[in-house]
N, C-alpha and C positions, 0 to 999 in steps of 0.2 A: 655763652654762645657767641661766636664771632661771625657777623653778617658778611664781613669783607671776604672771608675765606669761602663762603658758600657761593659767591657770585661766579667764581671761576670753575666750579664743578658742575658736571652734567650728570643727571640721574635718570634712569629709566624707571618709570612708575606706572602702576596700573590705575584705573579710574578710582578704585576704592582707596588707594594710597594717596592719590591727589586730593580726594575729598578729606581725608584725615589731615593732610598738610594744611588745607584751608582752615580747618577747625582749630588746629594747633596755632596757626597764625593769629586767629581771632582770640584765642586764649592768651597768647603773649601780649596782645594789645588790650587785655581785660574787657573785650567786647562780649565775651561769653563766660559763664561759670562752668565749672567741671560737670555739674549736674546737667546743665543745658547741653553741653558738648556730648555727654553720654546719651542723651535723648536723641540728638541729631544723628549720631553714629549707630544707634541701636546697640549700645554696649553698656556694660556696668560701669559705675563710677570708678571702681578699683581698676578696671582695665584702662580707662581713660587716664588715670594717674600713671600707669606704667608707660603708656604712649607719651605722656607729657615729659616724664623723666628721660625717656630715650630721645625725645626731640631736643631737650635741653642739652644733653650730653653730646649728641652726634648730629644735630640739625636734621635736615630732610632725609639724610641717609639712614637715620635711626628708624624711620617709618617704613623702609623697604624690607620686604621679606628676606630673611637671612639665607634662605636656600636658593635665591635667584642666581642663575648662572652656574649652579653646582649640579653635578650628576645626581639623579634620584637614588634614594636608598633602596627603592623597589625595582630598579632596572634589572633586566635579565642579564646574567653573566654572558659575556661575548662568546665563550666556548660553548655554553649551553645553547645559545641562539644559533650558532653555526651548526651544531649537531642537529638541531631541529630543522634547519634549512636543508641539510643533507638528507634527512629522513623524509621530509616532505617531497623533495625532488625525486627520491628513489622509489617511495612506496605510495604516496598519497597525493599525486598530482591532481586527480580529478575529485578529491574529497572536498566537502565543505569545511569551513573553519571549526565548527562545533564537533563534527565527527572526527576530524583530524586531531583535534585536541584530546578527545577520548582515547584514540588509538596511540597517541604519543605517550599517554600515561599508562594505559593498560598493557601495551606490548613492549614499550621501551623504557618505562619508568621515568619519563620526562614530564615534569609538572610545570606547565606554562598556562597562563590564562588564555581563554579562547579569543579574547580581544587582541592579545599580542600575536597569537597565531594568525589571526585575520590580517593584521598589519604586515606580518612577514610574508604571507601569501600574496597580498596585494603588491608588495615591493618586488617579489620574485615573479610576478605575472601569472600566478596560479589562481588568482581569484579576482573577479571584477565586482566593484561595488554596483549594487542593483538600484535601479531607479525605484522610487517609491510608487507603487501601483495606485491607480485611481481607486479611491475608496468606493466599494460597492456595499450597499446597505441591504441586508436580508433580515427577515423577521427572525428574532432570536427564539430558540426553543430550549427550555431548561432541560438539563439531563434528567433522566428518570431517577427515582429515589433508590430503587433496590436493584441489586445484582441479579440478572436474569429476567428482569421485567421487560426489556426490549433488547434484542440483539440485531445489529445491522449486518447484512451479508451482501457480498459483492465479489465479482471475479475481476482480477487485474491481468489482462493480457499484455505481456512485456517480454523483452529479451533478457530474462533474468540471469542467464549464464553467459551473456556477452559473447555469443557465437560459439561457445564450447559445447553447447547442446541445442537442439531445436527449440524454437520459441514455444513457450507454454504459458499456462494461466495459473495464477495463485488465487485460491479461494480464501477470502478473508472474512472471519466472523469476529465482530467487535461488540463487546457489551457497552450499551449506551450509558449506563450509570457510572461505570468506572473507567471506560476506555481500554479495558483489558482485551488482548487478543485471546480468544477462547478456542479457536480452531484455525489452522493455517496449513493446508496441504497444497502441494503442486499437482496439477492435473493437466492432461493434454489440452482441454478446452472446457468452457462452461457447458455443462450438460446435466440432464436430470440424474443420470447415474452418478456423476461426480458429486453433486450436491447431496444425494442420498447417502453415499459413503461418508462424506464429511459430517453430515448431520448425525449419523449413527454414532460415530466416534465422539462427537460432542455430547450427545444424550447419555452415552455410557459413562462419560467422565463427570458431567455436572447435573444431569437430569434434563427435564423438558422446560424450556423458557416459556414465558407467557405469549410472546409474539416475536415474529421475524419482520424486519424492515428491509425491503429490497427495492430494486428498480422494476421496470415493467418488462423485463425479459420474459420471453414466452414460457420459460420454466415456471414462473410464478404467476403470470398474468395472462388470461386468455385473449391474446391479441387478434386471433382469427377465430371468431365464434363458429365458423363452419367446420373447423378441424378439432374442436374441443368436445368434451363429453357432454351428454345431455344435461347434466347438472351445472354446466358452466364453469367447472373447475378443471385446472390442469392436474396432471398426475401428482405433482408435488403438492399442489393445493389440497387434493383429496387426502394425501397421506398426512399432511399437517392437521387437517380437520379431524381425522380419525384419532390423532394424538392429542387433540384439544389445544393446538397451537394456532394462534391467529397470524395471518399473513397480511402485512400492510405494504402497499406499493407507493413509492414516492413519485411525484410528478416531475421533479427536477433533481439533478445531481446534488445541488446545494442543500436540498431537504435532508439528505442522508450524508451530511458533511463529515460526520465522525468517521465513517468507513472510507470516504473519499480522501480525507486527509491522511488516514492510515496507509492507504494505497500509495500516496505520493511519498510518504516517509519511507515505506518499505522499498519502493523502487530506487531510492537513493541509498539507504543504509544496507538493506538486505543483499542487494546485488553486489555491493563491495565486500560484504562479509563473506559471501560465497567465493569471491575471487581470492580473498586473503587466505581462506582455509583450503583452497584447492578443490572445492566441490564443483563437479562438472556435470552431474546428472540429477534429474528430479528425484530418482530413487535414493541417492545418497543424501540429498537435501532433506527429504521427508524424515529420514532417520535422525538428522541433526536438529530439525526445526523445534522440537520441544525445548531444547536448551536455549535456543534463540528467543522463543516466546517468553520464557521465564525472565531472561535478561531484559527484554523489551518492556515487559509489564513493570519490572522494578524501576525502570527509568521514567516511564510515561504514564502509568496508570494512576488514578486518583481514588481516594476513599469515597464510597457512596454516602449519601445523606442518611440512609437507613442501614442498620446492621442486619436486617432480615434478608434472607435469600429467597427470591421469588421462584426458583426452580422447583418443579414437581418431580419427585422420584419416579423412576419407571416401575411399573407394576407387572404382575404376571400376565395380565391381559394385553400388555403392550408388546406384542410379538413383532419386533421390528423387521424380521425377515419377511413377514407377510404384509407389512404396512409400507415400508420403504421400498417399493417396487412398482412396476407398471402393472395395472390390474384391468382386466377386460372380461366382459360376460360373453359367453358363446352358448349356442344351442346345439346339442348333438344331433347328427343326421341319423337316418335309419341304419347306416353302416357304422355308427358310433365314431364319426370323424368330425373334426372341427378345423377351421382355418384361422391362423393367426400369423400376422406379419409375413404374408406370402408363403407360409408353410402349412401343410396339411398334417395333422396329428391323428393317429389311430389309437383309440382307447382300447385297452385290454382288460376285460373283466371276466369273472367266472360265471356270472348270472347270464341268462339269455339276453340277446341283444335288444329284443323288443321291449324288455323291461326298462331300459334307459333311453329309449327313443324319445327325442325332443326334450331331454333333461337339460336344465340350465347349469352350466359349469362355469367356474371362474379360472381364468388363466393368469398366472403370476409370472412376471419376468423380472428376475433379480438384477441389481446393478451390474453383475458379472455376466449377464446374459443367460442364466440358468432358468429353465421353464418348469413350472409346477402347475398342475391342473387339479383343482379342488372340486369335489362334489359334496355338498353339505359339510364343508370344512374338513373333509378328509381327502388326502391325495389319491389320485388315480394313476395306475400304471398306463404308460402310453409309449408309442414309438413314432418316429418321423416317417410318414407315409410318402410325402412328396414335397419337394422344395422348388418353388417357382423362381423364375428369373427376377432379378431386382427391378423394382418399379421406380418411377420418378420419386425422388426423395425431397421432402419438405425440410428445409434447413433454416434455422434462425439466422438473422443478419450477423450476429456476433460469432457464428460458427462457420461462416463461409470460408474464411482463410484456412481453417483447419481442414475442412472437407476438401478444398482444392489441393492442399499439400498431400493429403492422403490419396486423392485421385491420381495425382502425378506419380506417386510411388506404387500404386496398385498394379499398373500395367507397364512395367519397364519394357522398352523395345528389345527385340531379339538381337542376337549377336550379328546376324546378317541383315538386319533391318536397314533400309536406305538412310534413316536418320543417323545411324552410326557411321555410315560411309560418306555421307554428303551427297548433294545432287549435282549432276553434270549439267553445265550450261552450254549452249551452242558454241560460244567462243572459247570454251575450255577443252573442246574436243580436238584431236589431232587433225582431223580432216575438215575442221571448220575453216571457212574462207577468211582470208586476211582482210584488213581494212581496205587495202587497195582493190581487192577483188570486189568487195561490197560496193566501192565507189564506181568501179567499172560496170557492174551489173545495173547500178542505179541510172547510169547514163544511157 
């Protein structure tokens, strides 16, 4: 090794390579043994011997990594990168890097790492690095052990169709043990009827879970005791009690984080999938959603700790059409009439009227609005006798927007209504005084 030649050369070295150079210098001065050098560098003695031979042959340059300054063997081909940029700009401008990576592979057959896609999107101004949020510490709750042991339910009101269809709500049923989506329908808004129909589809597919975990929406929790039944249960709570399903209400959104995180993921991914597939109505989306649920569960669901299924099969006594409905008790008048929801119903029977006077009957209202009247669990024939005008309606806070939208559409103004023609103002009339006249009059 010639020290004179090394003086005129400049080398770019990392901290690790500088440390190796110092150790090799000490070895050349016999200040260290190779075993001691191996211990200092956390390497094997054989590796130190290789470094020493390279240092003897090439000096300090022999300790520099041979790939420095050379293009990486794993770099993306420029043509492939340009194609990815074109596709991102054309189809996936508002996508996140992970979802965009999946679509580039699934739709276009372009295999690029999500980190590379993220770098491309940042360079093209399609993605901004996010600041690390302040860490919030919440008490951890371990997942349930069995599938069907606890199902979290919630409604997500969102512009799912991005203006192509009126704003609506997605009901989300997530199994706590696995994170699987078990039911996912689009509905106009969160309501008792919507949850009943969704729950019936879920029960028919999987059976009855042990418990539902929800927020304190008025559908699940009696927020106004004066408007609830005497037993302190909502209609949905009464139905679940008859089926042997417990309802647990969370105090905070963080407590039911499983379904809240699913809502956020769906608002990002599902809305974009609907756009890519050209689906513009809730009816079309509901037909396609089973396919999406299967794909979502394959990507994000986890295996439960127990292989047992906690669902209970439906039995012959579980008459869902008579359980998943609104149910009220009424007493027949001497004319065999009852009143329910501002409507008077007249019972038609073959027996004398006095035989059923003051009899207690049960009124069932299905999610579709169909009325059934039972006496000793047998349906009675009836007809609508009189329907009163609509009274003041009690609406939950989450349903106000939906009710206002419907109220605006319920009474459209007539063709000759002044709202359609506009209102005439004094200054817009032909005979209105001019500004000069007004000034003259004021004088």
